[in-house]
C-alpha positions in Angstrom: -0.2 0.1 -0.2 1.5 3.5 -0.9 1.0 6.7 1.4 1.9 10.5 1.3 5.4 11.2 2.4 6.7 14.6 3.5 10.1 15.6 2.5 11.6 18.6 3.8 14.1 20.2 1.1 15.4 23.7 2.1 12.2 25.9 3.7 9.8 23.8 1.3 8.0 21.1 2.4 7.1 18.4 -0.4 4.4 15.6 -0.8 5.8 12.2 -2.3 3.5 8.8 -2.7 6.1 6.2 -1.6 5.6 2.8 -0.4 7.0 0.1 1.9 8.7 -2.5 0.3 10.9 -5.8 2.3 14.0 -6.2 0.7 16.4 -8.6 2.9 14.3 -8.6 5.4 14.7 -4.5 6.2 11.5 -2.4 5.2 12.6 0.1 2.6 10.7 2.8 0.8 10.0 3.4 -2.4 9.6 6.8 -4.0 6.6 7.1 -6.5 5.8 10.2 -7.5 5.0 14.2 -6.4 1.5 14.8 -5.4 2.2 18.4 -3.6 3.2 20.6 -1.3 2.5 22.2 2.0 2.5 26.1 2.5 1.6 28.0 5.6 0.2 24.5 6.8 -2.3 23.9 4.1 -1.3 21.2 1.8 -1.7 22.0 -1.7 -1.9 19.2 -4.4 -1.3 18.8 -7.9 -4.5 17.7 -9.0 -8.2 19.2 -8.7 -10.0 18.9 -5.6 -13.1 17.5 -7.5 -11.0 14.6 -8.6 -10.6 13.9 -4.1 -12.7 11.8 -2.8 -12.4 9.6 1.4 -11.3 6.2 0.9 -11.5 5.7 4.5 -11.4 6.9 8.0 -8.8 5.3 10.6 -8.2 5.5 14.3 -4.7 6.6 15.0 -3.9 9.4 18.0 -4.4 6.2 21.3 -2.2 4.3 18.9 0.0 6.4 17.6 0.6 7.2 21.2 1.4 3.5 22.5 3.1 2.5 19.5 5.4 5.6 20.0 6.2 4.4 23.9 6.3 1.0 22.7 9.3 2.3 19.7 10.8 4.2 22.4 11.9 1.2 24.8 12.5 -0.8 21.8 9.6 -3.4 22.9 9.4 -4.5 18.9 12.8 -5.7 18.9 12.5 -7.5 22.1 9.5 -9.1 20.5 11.2 -10.7 17.4 9.3 -11.7 14.3 5.8 -11.5 15.1 6.0 -8.2 17.2 3.3 -6.5 15.3 0.3 -9.4 16.4 1.9 -9.2 20.2 1.8 -5.1 19.8 -1.9 -4.9 17.8 -3.3 -7.3 21.1 -1.0 -4.9 23.6 -2.5 -1.8 22.6 -6.0 -3.8 22.4 -5.6 -4.6 25.5 -4.9 -0.5 26.4 -7.8 0.3 25.0 -10.9 -2.0 23.8 -9.9 -5.5 24.1 -12.3 -8.0 23.7 -11.4 -11.5 22.9 -9.2 -13.3 20.2 -11.7 -13.6 18.2 -13.4 -10.9 17.6 -9.5 -8.8 17.0 -9.3 -8.6 13.0 -12.5 -6.4 13.3 -11.2 -4.0 15.7 -7.7 -3.9 13.9 -9.9 -2.7 10.2 -11.1 0.3 12.3 -7.4 1.0 13.1 -4.3 2.8 11.7 -2.2 -0.5 12.5 -1.8 -1.5 9.4 0.6 1.0 8.9 1.5 1.8 12.3 3.3 -2.0 12.5 3.3 -2.5 8.7 1.2 -5.2 9.3 -1.3 -5.8 6.0 -4.2 -8.4 7.6 -4.9 -9.7 11.4 -6.2 -13.2 11.7 -7.5 -15.2 14.9 -5.0 -17.8 13.6 -1.9 -15.3 13.3 -2.5 -14.4 17.1 -2.7 -17.4 18.2 0.3 -18.4 16.4 2.2 -15.1 18.1 0.8 -16.0 21.4 2.0 -19.6 20.7 5.5 -17.6 19.9 5.7 -15.6 23.1 5.5 -17.9 24.9 8.1 -20.2 23.6 10.7 -16.9 24.4 12.7 -16.5 27.3 10.0 -14.3 29.2 12.9 -13.8 32.2 14.9 -12.3 29.8 12.9 -10.7 28.0 11.9 -8.7 30.9 15.2 -8.0 32.3 16.4 -6.6 29.0 12.6 -4.4 28.8 13.3 -2.7 31.8 16.8 -2.1 31.0 15.6 -0.2 28.7 13.1 1.7 30.3 15.6 3.1 32.6 18.1 3.9 30.2 15.2 5.6 28.3 13.4 7.3 31.7 17.0 7.4 33.8 15.7 5.3 36.6 17.7 4.6 39.7 15.1 2.0 41.1 16.4 1.9 44.7 13.2 0.8 46.5 10.8 -1.9 45.0 7.3 -3.6 45.8 6.4 -7.2 45.4 2.6 -8.9 45.5 0.6 -11.0 44.8 -2.7 -11.7 43.3 -4.7 -14.8 41.8 -7.7 -14.5 38.5 -9.5 -17.0 37.6 -10.6 -19.1 34.6 -13.3 -19.9 32.4 -12.7 -23.6 32.1 -10.8 -25.7 34.1 -8.8 -27.4 31.9 -5.2 -25.6 32.4 -2.3 -27.5 34.2 -2.0 -24.3 36.4 -5.3 -23.5 37.4 -5.9 -24.5 41.0 -8.0 -24.7 43.3 -6.5 -21.8 46.0 -7.7 -19.7 48.0 -9.5 -16.6 46.6 -8.2 -13.0 47.1 -11.8 -11.6 46.1 -13.4 -14.1 48.4 -15.6 -16.3 45.9 -15.4 -19.9 46.0 -15.0 -22.8 43.5 -13.1 -21.1 40.9 -9.9 -22.4 39.5 -7.1 -19.7 40.3 -3.0 -18.7 39.1 -0.9 -16.6 41.2 0.4 -13.8 39.4 3.6 -12.5 41.4 4.7 -8.7 40.4 7.9 -6.6 41.2 7.1 -2.4 40.3 9.0 0.5 41.3 8.4 2.7 44.5 8.6 6.2 42.9 6.2 5.5 40.2 5.0 2.0 40.1 6.9 1.1 37.0 6.5 -2.7 36.4 9.9 -4.2 36.7 9.0 -8.0 36.7 6.3 -10.6 37.0 6.0 -14.4 36.9 2.7 -16.7 37.0 2.5 -19.5 39.1 0.1 -22.4 40.0 -2.8 -21.2 42.0 -2.6 -23.0 45.5 0.8 -21.7 45.8 0.9 -19.8 48.8 2.1 -16.2 48.5 5.3 -16.9 50.7 6.4 -19.4 48.4 6.3 -17.4 45.3 8.6 -14.7 46.3 11.4 -17.1 46.5 11.2 -17.5 43.1 11.1 -14.5 42.3 14.9 -13.5 44.5 16.0 -16.2 42.6 15.0 -14.4 39.3 16.6 -11.2 40.9 20.0 -12.4 41.6 20.4 -12.3 37.9 18.6 -8.5 37.4 21.7 -6.3 37.6 19.0 -3.8 39.5 21.2 -1.7 42.2 20.2 -3.2 45.4 17.9 -0.8 47.9 14.7 -1.7 49.7 12.4 -4.4 49.3 8.6 -3.7 50.0 6.1 -6.6 50.9 3.2 -7.4 52.7 2.7 -9.8 55.8 1.2 -12.5 53.9 4.3 -12.7 52.0 6.9 -12.5 55.0 8.6 -16.1 55.8 12.1 -16.8 57.9 13.8 -17.8 54.6 12.4 -14.8 52.2 14.1 -12.6 54.9 17.1 -14.3 55.0 17.9 -14.6 51.3 16.9 -11.3 50.4 18.9 -9.5 53.0 22.1 -12.0 53.0 22.2 -13.3 49.7 20.1 -10.5 47.2 21.9 -7.6 50.1 18.9 -6.1 49.7 17.3 -4.3 53.0 13.7 -5.1 53.9 10.3 -3.6 55.0 7.7 -5.5 55.5 3.8 -6.6 57.5 4.0 -9.2 59.9 1.3 -11.1 61.0 0.1 -11.9 64.5 1.7 -14.7 66.3 2.3 -15.8 70.1 5.3 -14.2 70.1 4.1 -10.7 69.0 1.4 -11.3 71.6 3.4 -12.0 74.6 6.1 -8.9 73.5 3.1 -6.2 72.5 1.3 -7.4 76.3 4.9 -7.1 77.7 5.7 -3.9 76.4 2.4 -2.5 77.3 2.6 -2.5 81.3 5.5 -0.6 80.8 4.8 2.2 78.1 1.9 4.0 76.6 2.1 4.2 73.2 -1.1 6.2 72.8 1.0 10.2 73.7 2.6 12.5 71.1 6.2 11.6 71.4 5.1 8.4 69.4 2.4 10.1 67.1 2.8 9.7 63.2 0.7 11.5 61.0 0.2 10.2 57.5 -2.7 12.2 54.8 -5.9 11.2 56.5 -4.5 8.4 59.7 -2.8 9.1 63.0 -0.2 5.7 64.1 1.1 6.0 67.4 4.4 3.9 66.9 6.8 2.3 69.4 10.0 1.1 67.5 12.0 -2.1 69.0 14.9 -4.4 68.1 14.0 -7.7 66.5 15.2 -10.5 65.2 13.1 -13.3 63.0 15.0 -16.1 62.2 18.8 -15.5 61.7 18.0 -11.7 60.5 18.2 -9.0 62.6 16.0 -5.6 62.6 13.9 -3.4 64.0 9.7 -4.4 64.7 7.6 -1.2 64.4 4.5 -1.6 66.9 1.7 0.8 65.6 -1.4 2.0 67.1 -4.4 3.4 64.6 -6.6 4.8 67.8 -9.5 5.7 65.6 -9.3 2.4 64.0 -9.9 0.4 66.9 -12.5 2.8 68.0 -14.7 2.4 64.8 -14.4 -1.6 64.7 -15.4 -1.9 68.7 -18.6 0.6 67.8 -19.3 -1.3 64.6 -19.3 -4.9 66.6 -21.2 -3.3 68.9 -23.9 -2.7 66.6 -23.6 -6.0 65.3 -24.3 -7.6 68.6 -26.9 -5.8 69.7 -28.3 -7.0 66.1 -27.5 -10.9 67.3 -29.3 -10.4 70.3 -32.7 -9.3 68.9 -32.2 -12.1 65.6 -32.2 -14.9 68.4 -35.0 -13.0 71.0 -37.0 -13.2 67.5 -35.8 -17.3 67.5 -33.8 -16.6 64.4 -30.0 -17.6 63.6 -27.3 -14.9 63.9 -23.9 -14.7 61.6 -21.5 -16.9 61.9 -18.5 -15.3 63.2 -20.7 -14.0 66.0 -21.5 -17.6 67.1 -18.2 -17.8 69.5 -19.2 -14.8 71.3 -22.6 -16.1 73.2 -23.4 -19.1 75.0 -26.0 -21.4 74.7 -28.3 -19.0 76.6 -27.6 -16.2 74.2 -25.5 -14.4 77.0 -22.8 -12.3 75.8 -19.3 -13.7 77.1 -17.2 -10.5 77.9 -14.2 -12.3 78.8 -14.3 -13.5 74.9 -15.0 -10.2 73.3 -11.9 -8.7 75.6 -10.3 -11.6 73.6 -11.5 -10.4 70.1 -11.0 -6.8 70.9 -7.1 -6.6 72.7 -5.3 -6.6 69.3 -7.5 -4.6 67.0 -6.0 -1.7 65.5 -2.1 -2.6 66.2 -0.3 -3.6 63.3 3.3 -4.8 62.8 6.4 -3.3 60.4 9.5 -5.1 60.6 12.6 -3.4 58.6 16.2 -4.2 58.0 17.3 -1.0 57.5 18.5 0.3 60.5 18.3 4.0 60.0 15.4 4.5 58.9 12.3 7.4 61.1 9.1 6.2 62.2 7.5 8.4 60.1 9.9 6.8 57.3 8.3 3.4 57.9 5.3 3.6 58.4 4.5 6.0 54.9 7.1 3.6 52.9 4.7 0.9 54.4 1.3 2.3 53.6 2.4 3.4 50.3 2.8 0.0 48.5 -0.7 0.5 47.8 1.4 1.2 44.2 1.0 -2.4 43.4 -2.4 -3.1 44.6 -3.7 -0.2 42.1 -1.2 -1.5 39.0 -3.6 -5.5 40.4 -6.7 -3.5 40.1 -6.0 -1.6 36.6 -4.6 -5.2 35.6 -7.8 -6.6 36.1 -10.3 -3.9 35.2 -9.0 -1.9 32.4 -6.6 -4.1 31.0 -9.0 -7.4 31.1 -6.6 -9.7 32.5 -9.6 -11.5 34.0 -11.6 -14.0 33.5 -8.6 -16.4 31.4 -10.1 -17.3 28.5 -7.0 -19.7 26.8 -6.6 -23.0 28.6 -3.7 -24.1 27.0 -0.8 -23.4 29.3 1.5 -21.4 26.6 -1.3 -19.1 25.8 -2.0 -18.6 29.3 1.4 -17.4 29.7 1.5 -15.0 26.6 -2.1 -14.0 27.8 -1.0 -12.5 31.1 2.3 -11.6 29.7 0.4 -9.0 27.3 -1.5 -7.1 29.5 1.6 -6.4 31.8 3.1 -5.4 28.7 0.0 -3.7 28.5 0.4 -2.0 31.9 3.5 -0.9 31.5 2.7 1.6 28.8 0.0 2.3 30.5 2.7 3.6 33.4 5.0 4.9 31.4 1.9 7.3 29.4 1.5 8.2 33.1 4.7 8.9 34.3 4.6 11.2 30.8 1.6 12.6 31.6 2.1 13.9 35.6 2.4 17.6 34.8 -0.6 17.7 33.4 -2.8 16.0 36.2 -4.4 13.3 33.8 -5.0 9.7 34.2 -3.7 7.4 31.1 -7.0 6.0 30.5 -8.6 9.8 30.6 -5.8 10.8 27.8 -5.9 8.0 25.6 -10.1 8.4 25.6 -9.5 12.1 24.7 -7.4 10.9 22.0 -9.8 8.8 20.8 -11.6 11.2 18.2 -7.8 12.0 16.6 -8.4 10.0 13.3 -6.2 9.8 9.8 -8.4 10.0 7.0 -7.6 8.5 3.5 -8.3 10.1 0.7 -7.9 9.4 -2.9 -7.4 10.8 -6.3 -9.5 9.3 -8.9 -8.2 10.7 -11.7 -4.5 9.6 -10.9 -5.4 6.5 -9.0 -3.4 8.4 -6.3 -3.8 7.8 -2.3 -3.3 10.3 0.3 -3.4 11.2 4.5 -4.1 13.6 6.6 -4.6 13.8 10.7 -7.9 15.8 11.1 -7.3 19.0 13.2 -6.6 18.3 17.0 -8.5 20.4 19.6 -6.1 22.5 22.0 -6.1 19.6 24.6 -5.5 17.2 22.3 -2.4 19.1 20.8 -1.1 19.6 24.7 -1.1 15.8 25.5 0.4 14.7 22.3 3.2 17.7 23.1 3.5 16.9 26.8 4.2 13.1 25.9 6.7 14.0 23.3 7.1 17.5 21.2 8.0 15.4 17.9 5.6 12.7 18.3 3.7 14.1 15.4 6.1 15.6 13.1 
């Protein structure tokens, strides 16, 4: 297919019809003929306007942005021979993905054939691309890709966050889908686990890995630490939640990776005993222990702590308002349960342990339930961190939770409709790549205070219009006039994105 190219000569801009030809594996532009020139931002054609008709209108703006970001980090070259098909899926997941068998219809409405040099997209091509993608060394791909991101954006990631989520299948045939503990509380769905590492500062994804659905969160981190030994990422602070914490993980991160750790701790007998002993001699609710975050106040006491063979500090954090709110909410439930019992009806299962057989409230049992409410425990091996830094860092880790929300929602990671192992792995990788592009777009647009999704939606009306000179059988294209906001978005991303 031929198209119009602008050629600058001195102060003049000429328009020529050219076409791409593949010679020895390389795309070479072949000049066909001169068709006109530009003057005062207007196109002057060497033909009569009466000979011109609109041939087709293609979605262009959002795809131009996504393709620009992908090329900056050299994603096409890393993906290899099926890059155009894979990138079509990646871009669709950022914009309007439904399913593989509907991709060809979506593709026809876009300008991807020109952006990706892809003449036609079929379901067979897409499935072959998924199979090819999984056959690549995905760990090496992610390592090289993040290296390109660091180079392009000058990131120096010395703080990272790790978390695990799971997602469900339509069907029960995939070998890695297992019945595990669904993080959404839904029973009976086959799951896979996905571990994700992102930069602390901007939530840029560094690495992900897929696990069987019944693998415990803490065991997934052991796999990730093995990967990080060969990541060439500068040592710093590894942040994760209490469900991932274990003696083995702490030891390997601190002593093998040489990273420091900041993590939550699950309540156990040792912590209960330590806190009870501490509260006999120290008053936690006092000004010297006060740490204010944006909307929350904690009272924090730090103590030296040894977890397995790893020495560090533990921070006992008390949220007084949370304790009050939990207490009042439970008291309302108890009152409602008493009324329900008096009418001979059943009460909620989780409240049954608070009553005896006659329906009397067991005050001793209630005190046990309330004893540690409002408390949480944070451990770190970074000795120099202040109370405020520890607490604020731990609660800022929701960046990775937002990443999972984006993956499951906007990017449509779930439900997974593939059942072959290799296509499941490839599907998750494509969603990961889509999230990477969205996170880079968010970074580029920080000064505009607009989300990447809002920006792409704003550009959704930026079309490329293809026109025909019927007399000379000539085709050329123009981009529709940009609004002020669209122009600002594009120039914020890169002032030269539209040459």
